[in-house]
PyMOL Python script that loads the backbone (N, CA, C, O; Angstrom):
from pymol import cmd

cmd.read_pdbstr("""\
ATOM      1  N   MET A   1       0.849  -1.189   0.000  1.00  0.00           N
ATOM      2  CA  MET A   1       0.000   0.000   0.000  1.00  0.00           C
ATOM      3  C   MET A   1       0.888   1.243   0.000  1.00  0.00           C
ATOM      4  O   MET A   1       1.789   1.346   0.832  1.00  0.00           O
ATOM      5  N   PRO A   2       0.655   2.189  -0.915  1.00  0.00           N
ATOM      6  CA  PRO A   2       1.478   3.408  -0.944  1.00  0.00           C
ATOM      7  C   PRO A   2       1.217   4.263   0.291  1.00  0.00           C
ATOM      8  O   PRO A   2       0.162   4.179   0.921  1.00  0.00           O
ATOM      9  N   TRP A   3       2.209   5.088   0.615  1.00  0.00           N
ATOM     10  CA  TRP A   3       2.083   5.988   1.763  1.00  0.00           C
ATOM     11  C   TRP A   3       1.045   7.053   1.468  1.00  0.00           C
ATOM     12  O   TRP A   3       0.994   7.587   0.360  1.00  0.00           O
ATOM     13  N   ALA A   4       0.217   7.365   2.455  1.00  0.00           N
ATOM     14  CA  ALA A   4      -0.788   8.426   2.327  1.00  0.00           C
ATOM     15  C   ALA A   4      -0.850   9.176   3.647  1.00  0.00           C
ATOM     16  O   ALA A   4      -0.834   8.557   4.711  1.00  0.00           O
ATOM     17  N   PRO A   5      -0.923  10.522   3.592  1.00  0.00           N
ATOM     18  CA  PRO A   5      -1.011  11.292   4.838  1.00  0.00           C
ATOM     19  C   PRO A   5      -2.344  11.047   5.536  1.00  0.00           C
ATOM     20  O   PRO A   5      -3.366  10.811   4.891  1.00  0.00           O
ATOM     21  N   ALA A   6      -2.315  11.108   6.840  1.00  0.00           N
ATOM     22  CA  ALA A   6      -3.545  10.970   7.620  1.00  0.00           C
ATOM     23  C   ALA A   6      -4.140  12.349   7.846  1.00  0.00           C
ATOM     24  O   ALA A   6      -3.422  13.284   8.201  1.00  0.00           O
ATOM     25  N   GLY A   7      -5.419  12.483   7.649  1.00  0.00           N
ATOM     26  CA  GLY A   7      -6.092  13.751   7.899  1.00  0.00           C
ATOM     27  C   GLY A   7      -5.935  14.730   6.750  1.00  0.00           C
ATOM     28  O   GLY A   7      -5.369  14.407   5.705  1.00  0.00           O
ATOM     29  N   PRO A   8      -6.453  15.944   6.967  1.00  0.00           N
ATOM     30  CA  PRO A   8      -6.414  16.962   5.904  1.00  0.00           C
ATOM     31  C   PRO A   8      -4.992  17.474   5.692  1.00  0.00           C
ATOM     32  O   PRO A   8      -4.152  17.356   6.584  1.00  0.00           O
ATOM     33  N   PRO A   9      -4.718  18.039   4.522  1.00  0.00           N
ATOM     34  CA  PRO A   9      -3.392  18.618   4.278  1.00  0.00           C
ATOM     35  C   PRO A   9      -3.107  19.753   5.262  1.00  0.00           C
ATOM     36  O   PRO A   9      -4.023  20.418   5.747  1.00  0.00           O
ATOM     37  N   ALA A  10      -1.847  19.956   5.539  1.00  0.00           N
ATOM     38  CA  ALA A  10      -1.448  21.027   6.451  1.00  0.00           C
ATOM     39  C   ALA A  10      -1.809  22.382   5.844  1.00  0.00           C
ATOM     40  O   ALA A  10      -1.769  22.560   4.627  1.00  0.00           O
ATOM     41  N   ALA A  11      -2.156  23.322   6.700  1.00  0.00           N
ATOM     42  CA  ALA A  11      -2.476  24.678   6.243  1.00  0.00           C
ATOM     43  C   ALA A  11      -1.190  25.382   5.818  1.00  0.00           C
ATOM     44  O   ALA A  11      -0.126  25.167   6.399  1.00  0.00           O
ATOM     45  N   VAL A  12      -1.306  26.208   4.817  1.00  0.00           N
ATOM     46  CA  VAL A  12      -0.184  27.042   4.402  1.00  0.00           C
ATOM     47  C   VAL A  12      -0.291  28.324   5.226  1.00  0.00           C
ATOM     48  O   VAL A  12      -1.185  29.144   5.017  1.00  0.00           O
ATOM     49  N   GLU A  13       0.638  28.474   6.162  1.00  0.00           N
ATOM     50  CA  GLU A  13       0.574  29.617   7.075  1.00  0.00           C
ATOM     51  C   GLU A  13       1.970  30.191   7.256  1.00  0.00           C
ATOM     52  O   GLU A  13       2.949  29.446   7.307  1.00  0.00           O
ATOM     53  N   TRP A  14       2.066  31.519   7.354  1.00  0.00           N
ATOM     54  CA  TRP A  14       3.357  32.162   7.537  1.00  0.00           C
ATOM     55  C   TRP A  14       3.179  33.478   8.275  1.00  0.00           C
ATOM     56  O   TRP A  14       2.062  33.976   8.416  1.00  0.00           O
ATOM     57  N   LEU A  15       4.277  34.030   8.739  1.00  0.00           N
ATOM     58  CA  LEU A  15       4.306  35.322   9.434  1.00  0.00           C
ATOM     59  C   LEU A  15       5.032  36.311   8.532  1.00  0.00           C
ATOM     60  O   LEU A  15       6.143  36.047   8.074  1.00  0.00           O
ATOM     61  N   GLU A  16       4.398  37.447   8.281  1.00  0.00           N
ATOM     62  CA  GLU A  16       4.966  38.447   7.370  1.00  0.00           C
ATOM     63  C   GLU A  16       4.722  39.839   7.926  1.00  0.00           C
ATOM     64  O   GLU A  16       3.575  40.249   8.108  1.00  0.00           O
ATOM     65  N   GLU A  17       5.790  40.558   8.194  1.00  0.00           N
ATOM     66  CA  GLU A  17       5.698  41.955   8.655  1.00  0.00           C
ATOM     67  C   GLU A  17       4.732  42.118   9.831  1.00  0.00           C
ATOM     68  O   GLU A  17       3.951  43.069   9.862  1.00  0.00           O
ATOM     69  N   GLY A  18       4.780  41.199  10.795  1.00  0.00           N
ATOM     70  CA  GLY A  18       3.935  41.304  11.973  1.00  0.00           C
ATOM     71  C   GLY A  18       2.521  40.780  11.805  1.00  0.00           C
ATOM     72  O   GLY A  18       1.676  40.984  12.677  1.00  0.00           O
ATOM     73  N   TRP A  19       2.254  40.108  10.695  1.00  0.00           N
ATOM     74  CA  TRP A  19       0.931  39.537  10.437  1.00  0.00           C
ATOM     75  C   TRP A  19       1.031  38.036  10.235  1.00  0.00           C
ATOM     76  O   TRP A  19       1.933  37.550   9.553  1.00  0.00           O
ATOM     77  N   HIS A  20       0.108  37.310  10.828  1.00  0.00           N
ATOM     78  CA  HIS A  20      -0.045  35.889  10.534  1.00  0.00           C
ATOM     79  C   HIS A  20      -0.951  35.787   9.318  1.00  0.00           C
ATOM     80  O   HIS A  20      -1.996  36.435   9.251  1.00  0.00           O
ATOM     81  N   LEU A  21      -0.544  34.973   8.367  1.00  0.00           N
ATOM     82  CA  LEU A  21      -1.320  34.787   7.149  1.00  0.00           C
ATOM     83  C   LEU A  21      -1.553  33.303   6.923  1.00  0.00           C
ATOM     84  O   LEU A  21      -0.655  32.483   7.115  1.00  0.00           O
ATOM     85  N   ARG A  22      -2.757  32.973   6.517  1.00  0.00           N
ATOM     86  CA  ARG A  22      -3.102  31.589   6.205  1.00  0.00           C
ATOM     87  C   ARG A  22      -3.831  31.576   4.871  1.00  0.00           C
ATOM     88  O   ARG A  22      -4.802  32.307   4.675  1.00  0.00           O
ATOM     89  N   LEU A  23      -3.361  30.750   3.970  1.00  0.00           N
ATOM     90  CA  LEU A  23      -4.000  30.586   2.677  1.00  0.00           C
ATOM     91  C   LEU A  23      -5.097  29.529   2.820  1.00  0.00           C
ATOM     92  O   LEU A  23      -4.829  28.403   3.241  1.00  0.00           O
ATOM     93  N   VAL A  24      -6.316  29.892   2.473  1.00  0.00           N
ATOM     94  CA  VAL A  24      -7.454  28.970   2.556  1.00  0.00           C
ATOM     95  C   VAL A  24      -7.750  28.466   1.147  1.00  0.00           C
ATOM     96  O   VAL A  24      -8.150  29.233   0.271  1.00  0.00           O
ATOM     97  N   GLN A  25      -7.551  27.186   0.947  1.00  0.00           N
ATOM     98  CA  GLN A  25      -7.792  26.559  -0.348  1.00  0.00           C
ATOM     99  C   GLN A  25      -9.295  26.477  -0.614  1.00  0.00           C
ATOM    100  O   GLN A  25     -10.086  26.459   0.329  1.00  0.00           O
ATOM    101  N   PRO A  26      -9.696  26.429  -1.881  1.00  0.00           N
ATOM    102  CA  PRO A  26     -11.134  26.369  -2.200  1.00  0.00           C
ATOM    103  C   PRO A  26     -11.872  25.219  -1.517  1.00  0.00           C
ATOM    104  O   PRO A  26     -13.008  25.394  -1.076  1.00  0.00           O
ATOM    105  N   TYR A  27     -11.249  24.053  -1.425  1.00  0.00           N
ATOM    106  CA  TYR A  27     -11.937  22.915  -0.796  1.00  0.00           C
ATOM    107  C   TYR A  27     -12.081  23.098   0.711  1.00  0.00           C
ATOM    108  O   TYR A  27     -12.889  22.415   1.342  1.00  0.00           O
ATOM    109  N   GLN A  28     -11.297  24.023   1.301  1.00  0.00           N
ATOM    110  CA  GLN A  28     -11.396  24.291   2.739  1.00  0.00           C
ATOM    111  C   GLN A  28     -12.396  25.404   3.049  1.00  0.00           C
ATOM    112  O   GLN A  28     -12.856  25.526   4.185  1.00  0.00           O
ATOM    113  N   ALA A  29     -12.730  26.205   2.056  1.00  0.00           N
ATOM    114  CA  ALA A  29     -13.585  27.378   2.251  1.00  0.00           C
ATOM    115  C   ALA A  29     -15.046  26.951   2.174  1.00  0.00           C
ATOM    116  O   ALA A  29     -15.601  26.788   1.087  1.00  0.00           O
ATOM    117  N   ARG A  30     -15.656  26.774   3.326  1.00  0.00           N
ATOM    118  CA  ARG A  30     -17.018  26.234   3.374  1.00  0.00           C
ATOM    119  C   ARG A  30     -18.066  27.250   3.807  1.00  0.00           C
ATOM    120  O   ARG A  30     -19.266  26.988   3.717  1.00  0.00           O
ATOM    121  N   LYS A  31     -17.615  28.407   4.275  1.00  0.00           N
ATOM    122  CA  LYS A  31     -18.556  29.419   4.747  1.00  0.00           C
ATOM    123  C   LYS A  31     -18.373  30.701   3.943  1.00  0.00           C
ATOM    124  O   LYS A  31     -17.366  30.883   3.260  1.00  0.00           O
ATOM    125  N   MET A  32     -19.351  31.575   4.034  1.00  0.00           N
ATOM    126  CA  MET A  32     -19.256  32.882   3.395  1.00  0.00           C
ATOM    127  C   MET A  32     -18.692  33.876   4.413  1.00  0.00           C
ATOM    128  O   MET A  32     -19.046  33.851   5.592  1.00  0.00           O
ATOM    129  N   TYR A  33     -17.814  34.742   3.932  1.00  0.00           N
ATOM    130  CA  TYR A  33     -17.228  35.793   4.756  1.00  0.00           C
ATOM    131  C   TYR A  33     -17.353  37.114   4.009  1.00  0.00           C
ATOM    132  O   TYR A  33     -17.626  37.132   2.809  1.00  0.00           O
ATOM    133  N   ARG A  34     -17.155  38.205   4.714  1.00  0.00           N
ATOM    134  CA  ARG A  34     -17.148  39.524   4.076  1.00  0.00           C
ATOM    135  C   ARG A  34     -15.727  40.065   4.169  1.00  0.00           C
ATOM    136  O   ARG A  34     -15.156  40.163   5.255  1.00  0.00           O
ATOM    137  N   CYS A  35     -15.169  40.412   3.019  1.00  0.00           N
ATOM    138  CA  CYS A  35     -13.804  40.927   2.927  1.00  0.00           C
ATOM    139  C   CYS A  35     -13.757  42.365   3.448  1.00  0.00           C
ATOM    140  O   CYS A  35     -14.525  43.209   2.985  1.00  0.00           O
ATOM    141  N   PRO A  36     -12.869  42.658   4.408  1.00  0.00           N
ATOM    142  CA  PRO A  36     -12.771  44.030   4.902  1.00  0.00           C
ATOM    143  C   PRO A  36     -12.129  44.982   3.904  1.00  0.00           C
ATOM    144  O   PRO A  36     -12.211  46.200   4.070  1.00  0.00           O
ATOM    145  N   GLY A  37     -11.494  44.445   2.874  1.00  0.00           N
ATOM    146  CA  GLY A  37     -10.843  45.298   1.881  1.00  0.00           C
ATOM    147  C   GLY A  37     -11.802  45.909   0.881  1.00  0.00           C
ATOM    148  O   GLY A  37     -11.649  47.068   0.493  1.00  0.00           O
ATOM    149  N   CYS A  38     -12.803  45.126   0.456  1.00  0.00           N
ATOM    150  CA  CYS A  38     -13.735  45.614  -0.577  1.00  0.00           C
ATOM    151  C   CYS A  38     -15.192  45.582  -0.116  1.00  0.00           C
ATOM    152  O   CYS A  38     -16.077  46.077  -0.813  1.00  0.00           O
ATOM    153  N   ASP A  39     -15.438  45.000   1.058  1.00  0.00           N
ATOM    154  CA  ASP A  39     -16.781  44.881   1.634  1.00  0.00           C
ATOM    155  C   ASP A  39     -17.704  44.005   0.780  1.00  0.00           C
ATOM    156  O   ASP A  39     -18.924  44.148   0.847  1.00  0.00           O
ATOM    157  N   HIS A  40     -17.132  43.100  -0.022  1.00  0.00           N
ATOM    158  CA  HIS A  40     -17.917  42.124  -0.770  1.00  0.00           C
ATOM    159  C   HIS A  40     -17.757  40.750  -0.144  1.00  0.00           C
ATOM    160  O   HIS A  40     -16.835  40.511   0.636  1.00  0.00           O
ATOM    161  N   GLU A  41     -18.665  39.854  -0.495  1.00  0.00           N
ATOM    162  CA  GLU A  41     -18.621  38.514   0.052  1.00  0.00           C
ATOM    163  C   GLU A  41     -17.479  37.702  -0.548  1.00  0.00           C
ATOM    164  O   GLU A  41     -17.093  37.880  -1.703  1.00  0.00           O
ATOM    165  N   ILE A  42     -16.957  36.806   0.283  1.00  0.00           N
ATOM    166  CA  ILE A  42     -16.050  35.754  -0.168  1.00  0.00           C
ATOM    167  C   ILE A  42     -16.907  34.496  -0.116  1.00  0.00           C
ATOM    168  O   ILE A  42     -17.272  34.037   0.966  1.00  0.00           O
ATOM    169  N   PHE A  43     -17.226  33.945  -1.264  1.00  0.00           N
ATOM    170  CA  PHE A  43     -18.144  32.812  -1.338  1.00  0.00           C
ATOM    171  C   PHE A  43     -17.450  31.502  -0.988  1.00  0.00           C
ATOM    172  O   PHE A  43     -16.239  31.371  -1.165  1.00  0.00           O
ATOM    173  N   PRO A  44     -18.216  30.533  -0.492  1.00  0.00           N
ATOM    174  CA  PRO A  44     -17.639  29.209  -0.256  1.00  0.00           C
ATOM    175  C   PRO A  44     -16.983  28.697  -1.539  1.00  0.00           C
ATOM    176  O   PRO A  44     -17.478  28.934  -2.641  1.00  0.00           O
ATOM    177  N   GLY A  45     -15.871  27.999  -1.378  1.00  0.00           N
ATOM    178  CA  GLY A  45     -15.157  27.467  -2.522  1.00  0.00           C
ATOM    179  C   GLY A  45     -14.200  28.452  -3.164  1.00  0.00           C
ATOM    180  O   GLY A  45     -13.657  28.174  -4.234  1.00  0.00           O
ATOM    181  N   THR A  46     -13.979  29.615  -2.525  1.00  0.00           N
ATOM    182  CA  THR A  46     -13.096  30.646  -3.074  1.00  0.00           C
ATOM    183  C   THR A  46     -11.765  30.648  -2.325  1.00  0.00           C
ATOM    184  O   THR A  46     -11.736  30.710  -1.096  1.00  0.00           O
ATOM    185  N   LEU A  47     -10.673  30.581  -3.069  1.00  0.00           N
ATOM    186  CA  LEU A  47      -9.346  30.722  -2.487  1.00  0.00           C
ATOM    187  C   LEU A  47      -9.245  32.115  -1.868  1.00  0.00           C
ATOM    188  O   LEU A  47      -9.579  33.107  -2.514  1.00  0.00           O
ATOM    189  N   HIS A  48      -8.788  32.191  -0.620  1.00  0.00           N
ATOM    190  CA  HIS A  48      -8.645  33.485   0.033  1.00  0.00           C
ATOM    191  C   HIS A  48      -7.601  33.412   1.140  1.00  0.00           C
ATOM    192  O   HIS A  48      -7.030  32.352   1.398  1.00  0.00           O
ATOM    193  N   VAL A  49      -7.356  34.547   1.793  1.00  0.00           N
ATOM    194  CA  VAL A  49      -6.347  34.665   2.838  1.00  0.00           C
ATOM    195  C   VAL A  49      -7.025  35.030   4.149  1.00  0.00           C
ATOM    196  O   VAL A  49      -7.948  35.844   4.179  1.00  0.00           O
ATOM    197  N   VAL A  50      -6.560  34.420   5.230  1.00  0.00           N
ATOM    198  CA  VAL A  50      -6.965  34.827   6.571  1.00  0.00           C
ATOM    199  C   VAL A  50      -5.754  35.529   7.174  1.00  0.00           C
ATOM    200  O   VAL A  50      -4.645  34.996   7.139  1.00  0.00           O
ATOM    201  N   ALA A  51      -5.961  36.712   7.722  1.00  0.00           N
ATOM    202  CA  ALA A  51      -4.853  37.500   8.271  1.00  0.00           C
ATOM    203  C   ALA A  51      -5.237  38.051   9.636  1.00  0.00           C
ATOM    204  O   ALA A  51      -6.388  38.415   9.880  1.00  0.00           O
ATOM    205  N   TRP A  52      -4.230  38.104  10.531  1.00  0.00           N
ATOM    206  CA  TRP A  52      -4.438  38.717  11.833  1.00  0.00           C
ATOM    207  C   TRP A  52      -3.099  39.233  12.346  1.00  0.00           C
ATOM    208  O   TRP A  52      -2.056  38.636  12.078  1.00  0.00           O
ATOM    209  N   PRO A  53      -3.127  40.348  13.087  1.00  0.00           N
ATOM    210  CA  PRO A  53      -1.883  40.893  13.626  1.00  0.00           C
ATOM    211  C   PRO A  53      -1.267  39.917  14.627  1.00  0.00           C
ATOM    212  O   PRO A  53      -1.976  39.255  15.385  1.00  0.00           O
ATOM    213  N   ASP A  54       0.055  39.840  14.615  1.00  0.00           N
ATOM    214  CA  ASP A  54       0.771  38.973  15.545  1.00  0.00           C
ATOM    215  C   ASP A  54       0.368  39.326  16.973  1.00  0.00           C
ATOM    216  O   ASP A  54       0.455  40.485  17.377  1.00  0.00           O
ATOM    217  N   GLY A  55      -0.062  38.350  17.718  1.00  0.00           N
ATOM    218  CA  GLY A  55      -0.455  38.565  19.103  1.00  0.00           C
ATOM    219  C   GLY A  55      -1.890  39.007  19.295  1.00  0.00           C
ATOM    220  O   GLY A  55      -2.299  39.261  20.428  1.00  0.00           O
ATOM    221  N   ASP A  56      -2.671  39.109  18.228  1.00  0.00           N
ATOM    222  CA  ASP A  56      -4.059  39.561  18.345  1.00  0.00           C
ATOM    223  C   ASP A  56      -4.997  38.711  17.481  1.00  0.00           C
ATOM    224  O   ASP A  56      -5.575  39.210  16.515  1.00  0.00           O
ATOM    225  N   PRO A  57      -5.147  37.429  17.827  1.00  0.00           N
ATOM    226  CA  PRO A  57      -5.980  36.544  17.005  1.00  0.00           C
ATOM    227  C   PRO A  57      -7.452  36.942  16.944  1.00  0.00           C
ATOM    228  O   PRO A  57      -8.176  36.475  16.065  1.00  0.00           O
ATOM    229  N   GLU A  58      -7.903  37.788  17.854  1.00  0.00           N
ATOM    230  CA  GLU A  58      -9.295  38.248  17.816  1.00  0.00           C
ATOM    231  C   GLU A  58      -9.551  39.137  16.597  1.00  0.00           C
ATOM    232  O   GLU A  58     -10.701  39.331  16.203  1.00  0.00           O
ATOM    233  N   GLU A  59      -8.499  39.673  16.006  1.00  0.00           N
ATOM    234  CA  GLU A  59      -8.613  40.546  14.826  1.00  0.00           C
ATOM    235  C   GLU A  59      -8.496  39.759  13.520  1.00  0.00           C
ATOM    236  O   GLU A  59      -8.262  40.340  12.460  1.00  0.00           O
ATOM    237  N   ARG A  60      -8.656  38.463  13.598  1.00  0.00           N
ATOM    238  CA  ARG A  60      -8.554  37.596  12.420  1.00  0.00           C
ATOM    239  C   ARG A  60      -9.670  37.930  11.432  1.00  0.00           C
ATOM    240  O   ARG A  60     -10.843  37.992  11.799  1.00  0.00           O
ATOM    241  N   ARG A  61      -9.280  38.146  10.158  1.00  0.00           N
ATOM    242  CA  ARG A  61     -10.240  38.489   9.110  1.00  0.00           C
ATOM    243  C   ARG A  61      -9.929  37.707   7.842  1.00  0.00           C
ATOM    244  O   ARG A  61      -8.778  37.360   7.577  1.00  0.00           O
ATOM    245  N   HIS A  62     -10.967  37.437   7.066  1.00  0.00           N
ATOM    246  CA  HIS A  62     -10.852  36.742   5.787  1.00  0.00           C
ATOM    247  C   HIS A  62     -10.838  37.786   4.676  1.00  0.00           C
ATOM    248  O   HIS A  62     -11.702  38.662   4.628  1.00  0.00           O
ATOM    249  N   TRP A  63      -9.845  37.687   3.776  1.00  0.00           N
ATOM    250  CA  TRP A  63      -9.637  38.666   2.715  1.00  0.00           C
ATOM    251  C   TRP A  63      -9.578  37.974   1.354  1.00  0.00           C
ATOM    252  O   TRP A  63      -9.081  36.853   1.245  1.00  0.00           O
ATOM    253  N   HIS A  64     -10.086  38.645   0.315  1.00  0.00           N
ATOM    254  CA  HIS A  64      -9.758  38.227  -1.040  1.00  0.00           C
ATOM    255  C   HIS A  64      -8.244  38.425  -1.184  1.00  0.00           C
ATOM    256  O   HIS A  64      -7.690  39.352  -0.593  1.00  0.00           O
ATOM    257  N   ARG A  65      -7.585  37.588  -1.940  1.00  0.00           N
ATOM    258  CA  ARG A  65      -6.131  37.729  -2.089  1.00  0.00           C
ATOM    259  C   ARG A  65      -5.729  39.089  -2.650  1.00  0.00           C
ATOM    260  O   ARG A  65      -4.821  39.709  -2.096  1.00  0.00           O
ATOM    261  N   PRO A  66      -6.353  39.589  -3.718  1.00  0.00           N
ATOM    262  CA  PRO A  66      -5.945  40.909  -4.227  1.00  0.00           C
ATOM    263  C   PRO A  66      -6.197  42.027  -3.202  1.00  0.00           C
ATOM    264  O   PRO A  66      -5.411  42.970  -3.105  1.00  0.00           O
ATOM    265  N   CYS A  67      -7.274  41.921  -2.452  1.00  0.00           N
ATOM    266  CA  CYS A  67      -7.570  42.939  -1.429  1.00  0.00           C
ATOM    267  C   CYS A  67      -6.494  42.921  -0.346  1.00  0.00           C
ATOM    268  O   CYS A  67      -6.050  43.977   0.103  1.00  0.00           O
ATOM    269  N   TRP A  68      -6.070  41.723   0.077  1.00  0.00           N
ATOM    270  CA  TRP A  68      -5.016  41.633   1.083  1.00  0.00           C
ATOM    271  C   TRP A  68      -3.721  42.224   0.543  1.00  0.00           C
ATOM    272  O   TRP A  68      -3.024  42.943   1.259  1.00  0.00           O
ATOM    273  N   ARG A  69      -3.389  41.929  -0.720  1.00  0.00           N
ATOM    274  CA  ARG A  69      -2.151  42.468  -1.306  1.00  0.00           C
ATOM    275  C   ARG A  69      -2.164  43.990  -1.300  1.00  0.00           C
ATOM    276  O   ARG A  69      -1.159  44.617  -0.967  1.00  0.00           O
ATOM    277  N   ARG A  70      -3.300  44.591  -1.666  1.00  0.00           N
ATOM    278  CA  ARG A  70      -3.399  46.059  -1.645  1.00  0.00           C
ATOM    279  C   ARG A  70      -3.245  46.583  -0.215  1.00  0.00           C
ATOM    280  O   ARG A  70      -2.536  47.561   0.021  1.00  0.00           O
ATOM    281  N   HIS A  71      -3.907  45.932   0.727  1.00  0.00           N
ATOM    282  CA  HIS A  71      -3.833  46.353   2.129  1.00  0.00           C
ATOM    283  C   HIS A  71      -2.398  46.220   2.654  1.00  0.00           C
ATOM    284  O   HIS A  71      -1.891  47.128   3.314  1.00  0.00           O
ATOM    285  N   ALA A  72      -1.752  45.102   2.363  1.00  0.00           N
ATOM    286  CA  ALA A  72      -0.376  44.887   2.818  1.00  0.00           C
ATOM    287  C   ALA A  72       0.564  45.926   2.201  1.00  0.00           C
ATOM    288  O   ALA A  72       1.474  46.410   2.874  1.00  0.00           O
ATOM    289  N   ALA A  73       0.354  46.271   0.936  1.00  0.00           N
ATOM    290  CA  ALA A  73       1.176  47.298   0.287  1.00  0.00           C
ATOM    291  C   ALA A  73       0.979  48.646   0.971  1.00  0.00           C
ATOM    292  O   ALA A  73       1.938  49.392   1.166  1.00  0.00           O
ATOM    293  N   GLU A  74      -0.260  48.958   1.333  1.00  0.00           N
ATOM    294  CA  GLU A  74      -0.530  50.219   2.036  1.00  0.00           C
ATOM    295  C   GLU A  74       0.132  50.216   3.414  1.00  0.00           C
ATOM    296  O   GLU A  74       0.693  51.232   3.826  1.00  0.00           O
ATOM    297  N   LEU A  75       0.077  49.100   4.126  1.00  0.00           N
ATOM    298  CA  LEU A  75       0.757  49.007   5.423  1.00  0.00           C
ATOM    299  C   LEU A  75       2.261  49.219   5.262  1.00  0.00           C
ATOM    300  O   LEU A  75       2.883  49.898   6.079  1.00  0.00           O
ATOM    301  N   ALA A  76       2.842  48.647   4.221  1.00  0.00           N
ATOM    302  CA  ALA A  76       4.275  48.807   3.967  1.00  0.00           C
ATOM    303  C   ALA A  76       4.607  50.271   3.666  1.00  0.00           C
ATOM    304  O   ALA A  76       5.615  50.791   4.145  1.00  0.00           O
ATOM    305  N   ARG A  77       3.760  50.937   2.873  1.00  0.00           N
ATOM    306  CA  ARG A  77       3.993  52.360   2.583  1.00  0.00           C
ATOM    307  C   ARG A  77       3.946  53.183   3.862  1.00  0.00           C
ATOM    308  O   ARG A  77       4.760  54.089   4.041  1.00  0.00           O
ATOM    309  N   ARG A  78       3.016  52.887   4.744  1.00  0.00           N
ATOM    310  CA  ARG A  78       2.922  53.617   6.013  1.00  0.00           C
ATOM    311  C   ARG A  78       4.171  53.400   6.863  1.00  0.00           C
ATOM    312  O   ARG A  78       4.680  54.338   7.478  1.00  0.00           O
ATOM    313  N   ARG A  79       4.668  52.149   6.897  1.00  0.00           N
ATOM    314  CA  ARG A  79       5.893  51.876   7.666  1.00  0.00           C
ATOM    315  C   ARG A  79       7.056  52.674   7.096  1.00  0.00           C
ATOM    316  O   ARG A  79       7.856  53.228   7.850  1.00  0.00           O
ATOM    317  N   GLU A  80       7.157  52.739   5.785  1.00  0.00           N
ATOM    318  CA  GLU A  80       8.250  53.471   5.135  1.00  0.00           C
ATOM    319  C   GLU A  80       8.184  54.963   5.469  1.00  0.00           C
ATOM    320  O   GLU A  80       9.217  55.592   5.698  1.00  0.00           O
ATOM    321  N   ARG A  81       7.002  55.519   5.498  1.00  0.00           N
ATOM    322  CA  ARG A  81       6.844  56.955   5.805  1.00  0.00           C
ATOM    323  C   ARG A  81       7.262  57.272   7.226  1.00  0.00           C
ATOM    324  O   ARG A  81       7.746  58.368   7.508  1.00  0.00           O
ATOM    325  N   ARG A  82       7.074  56.306   8.127  1.00  0.00           N
ATOM    326  CA  ARG A  82       7.439  56.528   9.540  1.00  0.00           C
ATOM    327  C   ARG A  82       8.938  56.487   9.776  1.00  0.00           C
ATOM    328  O   ARG A  82       9.423  56.966  10.801  1.00  0.00           O
ATOM    329  N   ARG A  83       9.674  55.914   8.826  1.00  0.00           N
ATOM    330  CA  ARG A  83      11.131  55.788   9.016  1.00  0.00           C
ATOM    331  C   ARG A  83      11.843  57.061   8.729  1.00  0.00           C
ATOM    332  O   ARG A  83      13.067  57.123   8.841  1.00  0.00           O
TER     333      ARG A  83
END
""", "prot")
cmd.dss("prot")
cmd.show_as("cartoon", "prot")
cmd.util.cbc("prot")
cmd.orient("prot")
């Protein structure tokens, strides 16, 4: 019998610039969420990102990938201006 992993695949998660990010695959996305970037729905079965500030999991939000990229770019611009 060939080797097979037990349970669901591991989540793709990383820490970037003080944010925890998790990529939600379409087969994992079973509920509808509202994206804080565009205020539109993220439908079940849609690839998207979950993001929350390091140390503040209560601020966890589901984002469309392009919306998160725009938001992250804006956060980076703000950090640069403060330097």
